[in-house]
MIVEX-36238 format. One line per field, with one value per residue: residue number from 0; residue in one letter; chain; x, z, y of N, C-alpha, C, O, CB in turn. Coordinates in steps of 0.2 Angstrom, whole numbers, m for minus. Each point is the difference from the previous one (the first is absolute). Glycine has a CB too. Example, Ala and Ser with C-alpha at 12.3 -4.5 7.8 and 13.67 -1.06 7.14 Angstrom:
i <- 0|1
aa <- a|s
ch <- A|A
nxx <- 66|7
nzz <- 39|m10
nyy <- m28|11
caxx <- m4|4
cazz <- 0|1
cayy <- 6|6
cxx <- 4|m4
czz <- 0|3
cyy <- 6|5
oxx <- 5|3
ozz <- 3|1
oyy <- m1|6
cbxx <- m14|3
cbzz <- 3|m11
cbyy <- m5|m9
% end
This chain:
i <- 0|1|2|3|4|5|6|7|8|9|10|11|12|13|14|15|16|17|18|19|20|21|22|23|24|25|26|27|28|29|30|31|32|33|34|35|36|37|38|39|40|41|42|43|44|45|46|47|48|49|50|51|52|53|54|55|56|57|58|59|60|61|62|63|64|65|66|67|68|69|70|71|72|73|74|75|76|77|78|79|80|81|82|83|84
aa <- m|f|r|f|e|k|d|l|e|n|i|g|k|g|d|l|t|n|k|v|t|l|r|k|k|d|q|m|t|d|m|a|d|s|l|n|a|m|t|a|g|l|h|k|k|v|l|g|v|q|t|e|l|a|n|i|l|k|a|f|e|q|n|a|s|e|d|l|i|g|q|l|k|q|l|h|q|k|i|e|s|a|f|k|i
ch <- A|A|A|A|A|A|A|A|A|A|A|A|A|A|A|A|A|A|A|A|A|A|A|A|A|A|A|A|A|A|A|A|A|A|A|A|A|A|A|A|A|A|A|A|A|A|A|A|A|A|A|A|A|A|A|A|A|A|A|A|A|A|A|A|A|A|A|A|A|A|A|A|A|A|A|A|A|A|A|A|A|A|A|A|A
nxx <- 88|m11|m11|7|m1|m15|m4|7|m7|m15|3|5|m14|m8|1|m6|m3|17|m1|16|m5|14|m2|m6|15|m2|12|m14|m10|3|m2|m14|m6|3|m7|m14|m1|2|m12|m10|3|m2|m14|m5|4|m7|m13|m1|2|m12|m11|2|m2|m14|m5|4|m7|m14|1|3|m13|m9|10|12|m1|m3|13|m3|m4|14|8|m7|2|16|0|m7|11|12|m6|m2|15|8|m6|m1|m11
nzz <- 91|m7|8|m4|m16|0|7|m11|m12|5|2|m15|m5|8|15|7|6|3|16|m3|7|8|8|10|m5|m14|6|m7|15|m4|m15|3|7|m13|m11|8|m1|m16|m3|9|m9|m13|5|2|m15|m9|7|m3|m16|m1|7|m10|m13|5|2|m15|m6|6|m5|m15|m2|m1|m11|m8|m15|m1|4|15|1|m6|11|12|m5|m1|15|5|m7|7|14|m3|m6|13|12|3|6
nyy <- m103|m8|9|14|m3|m4|14|8|m7|4|16|1|m5|13|m9|16|m16|0|0|1|m15|4|m13|11|m1|10|9|3|1|15|m4|m7|13|9|m10|0|16|0|m10|8|13|m7|m5|14|5|m11|1|16|m2|m10|9|12|m9|m5|15|4|m12|4|15|m4|m10|14|8|m9|1|m15|9|0|m15|m4|7|m7|m14|2|4|m13|m10|7|m3|m15|m3|8|m8|m16|13
caxx <- 1|m4|m7|0|1|m7|m5|2|m1|m7|m2|2|m4|m6|m4|0|m3|5|4|7|0|6|0|0|7|4|3|m4|m8|m2|m1|m6|m5|0|m2|m7|m4|0|m4|m7|m1|m1|m6|m6|0|m2|m8|m3|0|m4|m7|m2|0|m7|m6|0|m3|m7|m3|1|m3|m6|0|6|1|2|8|2|m2|5|6|m1|0|7|4|m2|2|8|2|m2|4|7|0|m5|m2
cazz <- m5|m6|0|1|m6|m3|2|m3|m7|0|1|m5|m6|1|5|6|5|2|6|1|6|3|7|5|2|m5|1|m4|1|0|m7|m3|3|m3|m6|0|1|m6|m4|2|m2|m8|m2|2|m4|m6|1|0|m7|m4|2|m3|m7|m2|1|m5|m6|0|m1|m7|m5|m2|m4|m4|m6|0|0|7|4|m2|4|7|1|m1|6|6|m2|1|7|2|m2|2|8|4|6
cayy <- 5|m2|2|7|2|m1|5|6|m1|0|7|4|m2|4|m4|4|m4|m4|3|m3|m4|m2|m3|5|1|3|7|5|1|8|2|m4|4|6|m1|m2|6|3|m4|1|7|0|m4|5|6|m3|m2|6|2|m5|1|7|m1|m4|4|5|m4|0|6|2|m5|3|6|1|m3|m7|0|2|m6|m5|2|m1|m7|m3|2|m4|m7|0|0|m7|m5|1|m1|m4|4
cxx <- m4|m7|m1|1|m6|m5|1|m1|m8|m3|2|m4|m7|m5|0|m4|6|3|6|m1|7|m1|1|8|4|2|m4|m7|m2|m1|m6|m7|m1|m3|m8|m4|0|m5|m8|m2|m1|m7|m6|m1|m2|m7|m4|m1|m5|m7|m2|m1|m7|m6|0|m3|m7|m4|0|m4|m7|0|6|1|3|8|2|m1|5|7|0|0|7|4|m1|3|8|1|m2|5|7|0|m5|m2|m6
czz <- m6|0|0|m8|m5|2|m3|m8|m2|1|m6|m7|1|5|6|6|4|6|1|7|1|6|5|2|m6|1|m4|1|0|m7|m3|3|m4|m7|0|1|m6|m5|1|m2|m7|m2|1|m5|m7|0|0|m7|m4|2|m3|m8|m2|1|m6|m7|0|m1|m7|m5|m2|m4|m4|m7|0|1|7|5|m2|3|7|2|m1|6|6|m1|1|7|3|m2|3|8|2|6|3
cyy <- m1|2|8|3|m1|4|7|0|0|7|4|m1|3|m4|4|m4|m4|3|m4|m4|m3|m4|6|2|3|7|5|1|7|2|m3|4|6|m1|m2|7|5|m3|1|7|1|m4|5|5|m3|m2|7|3|m4|1|7|0|m3|4|6|m3|m1|6|2|m4|3|6|1|m3|m7|0|1|m6|m6|1|m1|m7|m3|2|m5|m7|0|0|m7|m5|2|m1|m6|3|m4
oxx <- m2|m2|m4|m4|m2|m4|m5|m3|m2|m4|m4|0|m4|m5|5|0|m1|1|1|m1|3|m4|4|1|6|m3|0|m4|m6|m4|m4|m4|m6|m4|m3|m6|m5|m4|m4|m6|m5|m3|m5|m5|m5|m4|m5|m5|m4|m4|m6|m5|m3|m4|m6|m4|m4|m5|m5|m2|m2|m4|0|m4|3|3|5|4|2|3|5|3|2|4|4|2|2|5|4|1|4|6|m5|5|m3
ozz <- m3|m5|m3|m1|m4|m5|m2|m3|m4|m4|m3|m4|m5|0|4|5|5|1|m1|5|m4|4|m1|2|1|3|2|m4|m2|m2|m4|m4|m2|m3|m5|m3|m2|m4|m4|m2|m3|m4|m4|m2|m3|m5|m3|m2|m4|m5|m2|m2|m5|m3|m2|m3|m5|m3|m3|m5|m5|m5|m4|m1|5|3|2|4|5|3|3|5|3|2|4|5|3|2|4|4|0|2|m3|5|5
oyy <- 5|3|2|5|4|3|3|5|4|2|4|4|0|2|m2|3|m3|7|m6|3|m3|2|5|5|1|4|6|3|1|4|3|1|2|4|2|0|3|4|1|1|3|3|0|2|4|1|0|3|3|0|1|2|2|0|1|3|1|0|3|2|m2|1|5|m5|m2|m5|m4|m2|m3|m5|m3|m3|m5|m4|m2|m3|m5|m4|m3|m5|m5|m2|0|1|3
cbxx <- 13|10|2|9|14|7|4|11|13|4|5|11|10|6|m3|1|m10|2|m12|8|m15|11|0|m12|m7|m3|11|12|7|11|17|10|8|14|15|9|9|16|13|7|11|16|10|7|14|15|8|9|16|13|8|11|16|10|7|14|15|7|8|13|8|0|m7|9|m1|m13|m5|m6|m14|m9|m3|m9|m14|m5|m4|m13|m11|m3|m7|m13|m10|m5|9|0|7
cbzz <- 8|3|10|13|5|4|13|12|3|7|15|9|3|m12|m10|m12|m11|m12|6|m12|2|m10|m3|2|7|m11|0|m5|9|12|3|3|13|10|2|8|14|6|2|12|12|3|8|14|9|3|9|14|6|4|13|12|4|7|15|8|5|11|14|9|10|16|13|12|m9|m10|m14|m6|m5|m14|m12|m4|m7|m15|m8|m4|m11|m12|m3|m4|m11|m11|4|m10|m9
cbyy <- m3|m13|m13|m5|m6|m15|m9|m3|m11|m14|m6|m5|m10|2|m9|7|2|m11|9|6|0|7|m17|m9|m11|m11|m11|m6|m12|m2|m2|m12|m7|1|m6|m12|m3|0|m9|m9|1|m3|m11|m4|2|m5|m11|m1|1|m8|m8|3|m2|m10|m3|3|m7|m9|0|2|m8|m5|0|6|13|1|8|14|6|4|11|13|5|6|14|10|3|11|15|8|3|10|12|m12|8
% end
């Protein structure tokens, strides 16, 4: 159970690369599998948002105001610091 709690704590802190691992005979393996599927789905979505934001930022750097570019860069950094993907 300690490992299960630590895995959940890491995911809760934004580590979307973390997987819940239990022994095959543990009663909660189905729950662990569901949590891993949920985390993988979140990882994919956050990575997609981060990638799109990076693409938008590249496009705007050529024509946008410095203020808008700064805001986009801050958003990109917040996503990177909030999630391990």
